N, C-alpha and C positions, 0 to 999 in steps of 0.2 A: 588539617581542619578545613572545612568548606569556606568558600568566599563569603557566604552569609554569616557564618560564625565570626569570621575576621572582621566583618563590617560592624558587628555588634559589640566589639570590645574596645571601643574608643574610650578615651578618658571621659569622666562625667561632664566636664565642661564642654566637650565636643559632641556628645551624644544628643541627637535631636529629641526634643520633647513632643514633637508632633507625630502622632501615630499614623502609620501607613497600613496598607492592606495586610502585610505580613504581621504587623503588630496585632491587628484585629483577629487574624487567624490563630496566633499563639494564645490570645486571650480566650477565644472560644474553646480551644483544646484544653487549656487548664481549667476552664469552668466545668467541662464535662468530667475530666479526670478527678478534680478535687470535689465536685459535687457528688460523685459516686463514692468518694473515700469514706464519708460518714456512714453510708450503708455497709461498706466493707468492714469498717471498724466494729459495727454492731455484730457482724458475723464472727469476726476474729475474737471478740471478747468472750465468746462461748468457750474458747480454748486457751486464752492467754489473759493474764492480769494486765492492768493498764500500762504500767511502766515497762513491763516486759514487752508488751505489744509495741510501744513506742520505740524501744531500743532495737527490737528485731527488724522493724520496717526501716528504720534509719540505717542499720548496719547493712541490710540488703542493698539499699540504694547507694550507700557509700562504696561498697565493693563493686557494684555495677559501674558507677560513674568513674571510680578510681581506675579500673581497668581500661575503660574507654579513653580517659584523659591521658594516661601514660602511652597508650597505643597511638593516639592522634598527635601527641606532642612533637614539636619540632626537634631536630637533632640537637643534642646538647642540653635539652630541657625536659628530660624524660622523668625527672622526679616530681612528685606532686607538689612540693613546697617551693618550687622555683617562682620568684617574682613577688614574694610577699614581704620583702624587707621593709620595715617601717609601717606595715599595715596590719600586723597581727592583732593589736587591740581591737581594731574595727572588725576584723574577720571573726574574732571570738564573740564579740557582741552580736554580730549578725547571725552566727551559728546558734548561740544560746537563745536569743529572742525569736528567731525565725523557724527553728526546727526542734531542738531538744525540749524547751519549755512548753511551747504550744502543743506539740504532739502528745506529751505526757498529760497536759491539762485536759485536752479534748478527749483523750481516751478515758481518763478518770471521770470526766463529766458525763460521758455517755453511759456510765454505769448507773446514773441517777436520772438522767433526762433523755428524751428521744433524740435520735440523730437529726431530725428536722429542726429541733431547737438549736442544736449546735450550728447547723448550716445557716440559720437565720442570724444568730448573734454574731457569727464570724463576719457577716456582711458589714459590720460597723468599722472594719479596718480602714476603708478609704477615708473616713472622717478624721481618724487619728493621723493617717499618713498625710493628709492634706495640710494639717497644722504643722507636723514635723518637717515636711519637705520645705515649707515656707521658711522655717527657722534655720534648718541645717544646710539647705542648698541655695545656690544663687541663680540657677537656671530653670526653676520651676515656679511659675507665678500663678496666683489665684486670680481667676477672672469671674465675671458675673455668670457666664455660661457654665463654668465648672461648678461654681457654688450652687447655682440653680439646679444643675443636674444632680449633684450630690444630695441636695435637700429633697428633690423629687424622689430619688431612689430610696432615701431614708424613710420617706413617707410610706413607700411600698413595703419596706421592711417592717415598719411599725404595724401596718395593717395585717401583714402575714403573721406577725408575732401574736397579735391579739386574737386572730382567728384560729391559729393552729397550735399555739403553744401554751394553752392553759394547763398548769401543772399543780400538783399538791404543794401547799405552802410550807413544806417541811424544811428543816435546816439543810439537809443534804441537797435538796433541789435548789435552794438559794445559793449554796456554795458552788454547786455545779454551774449555775448561771454566771457566777463571778469568775469561775475558772475559764469559761468560754470567752468572757469579756477580756480577761487578762491575756488569753491566747491571741485575741484579735489585736490588742495593743502591741503584743510581741511581734506579730507579723508586720505591723506598721513600722515599728522601730527597725526591724531587720531590712525592710524594703528600702528605707532611706539610707541605712548604713551600707548596704550593698552598692548603692549608687556612688559612694565615696571611695570604693575600691577601684583603683585606676590600673589600666594596662594589664589586666589579668583575663585570659581567655575564659569564657563562660563555663566550659567543661571542667577546667582545673578548679575554678572558683566553686562550682557546684559540688565537686567531689570533696573539696576541703571543708565546705560548710557541713556536709553530712558526716565526714570522718570526725571532725571535732565534736559534733553533736553526739555521735555514737560513743566516743571516749568519755564525754562528760556525763552521759546518762547511764552508762553501764554500771558504775558502782551503786547507784540508787536501785537499779533493778535487782542486782544480786543481794543488796543489803535488806531490801524490804519485801521481795517477792519470790525468791528462789526460782528463777526462770528455768533451770534445768529439771525442775520437778513438774513442769507443765506436761499435760497429756492431751494435746489438742486433737480434734477430729480432722479428717482429710479436708473437710470444707473450711474449717478454721485456718488450716495451713495454707490452703489455696488463697484464702482471702488475704492473709498477711504477706504472702509472696507477691500477690498482685499489688498490695499497698506499697511494698518495697520497690517494685520495678517501676510502677507508673506514678502514683501521687508523691512518693518519697524520692524517686530517682529521676525519671525523664521529665516530669513536670517541674521539678526544682530547676533543672537545667533550662527549661523553656522560660521559667519565671525570671531567672537571672538574665537571660538574653533579652527578655522583654523589658526589664527595668533599664538595662543598658541602652536599649534601642529607643524606647518611648518615654522613659521616666517613671519614677516610683508612683506618682499620683495616678497615672493611667494604668499601670500594671496592677495596682492593688484593687482596681475596680472589678477585677475578677470575682471579688467577694460579693458583688451585686448580682452576679449570674449564678453563683453557687447555690443559693437557697432554692430557686426554681428547679434546678437539677436535682438537688438533694431531696426536696419534698416530692417531686415527680416520681423519683425512684420508690419512695415510700408508697405512693399511690399505685404504681404499676406492679411492684414486687411484693409489697406487704399489704395490699388491699386497703390502704388508708383512703378515706373519703376525699374526693376532689370538690372543693367548695369555691364559692365566689370570691372569698378573700384571697385565695391563692391566685386565681386568674387575674384579679385586679392588681395584686401586688406585682405579679410578673410583668404586667403591662407598664406599671409605674417605674419599675426597676429598669426595664429596657429603654423606656422613654427618657429616664434620667441619664442613662449612659449615652444615648444618642445626643441629648442636649449638650452634655459636657464635651463629647469628642466626636460628634457626628459628621463634621465636615472634613473630609480628607483633603490635605493639601492647603489648609488654611495657613497663612503666614502671619496674620494679625490675630493675636490671642487676647487682646485687651478688650474685646467687645463682649 
């Protein structure tokens, strides 16, 4: 494992909550990858049903990271489950709330609402994480800068929601919106839970998160959707493979490393950057209109992120 990876697997009490340049780089990478995921889900839904889609992308990511984790493991620690003694309940909670449940909910929700709606609602995760991190952890404090930044970004999300996401008031649309919100809460719970998993290399942790999620969701896919009967097009297959490798695989590893390095509250702010990426893809790839609400929302979201975490190297966080 690289020196950078080893540096990121400190115990939660030792990991720094002050983001550095690498933390911002990982944040940007995940924003692009996860922002494009909603677009890819729309494509994959042409050939796969929602739970089958979620299971397949999770399974692909689990196999990819599992192989890498075993390959990179230290001698004598080459099985995936090494080092989890006493931490399995937390690992299961993180897997269920951060991968299995939200992937299925988002996939189902996008059968009733546009991908841009999903990208926008998912941006509420930092607000839930902010509250949960304060309750569950001792090393993440709420400051005036963070609170102001979160509220400013949330204002941007509200503007974009009003401008972009007018939908029919049917029950399916309402339930889809609730599904997106539940997925956002799930990501927040998972982000804080992951921070409690101590002394586990990010690669092994990421592989186990996906493996447990794949095992948990597989019965539901076979019970309700008959995934073996799917007849997807080449484009849908390409989309789901990409989802498995990048958003469900490499980006999960990057997220775990980022949480360990900079804290859950900072890592989850990736959801503030996902809506501009997701909606921009709609504009560029699907010819959706580019309006002033989107531009203003993007400005507010990025301003809020800078306000909360804009000074690299700050040592006093109570201002």
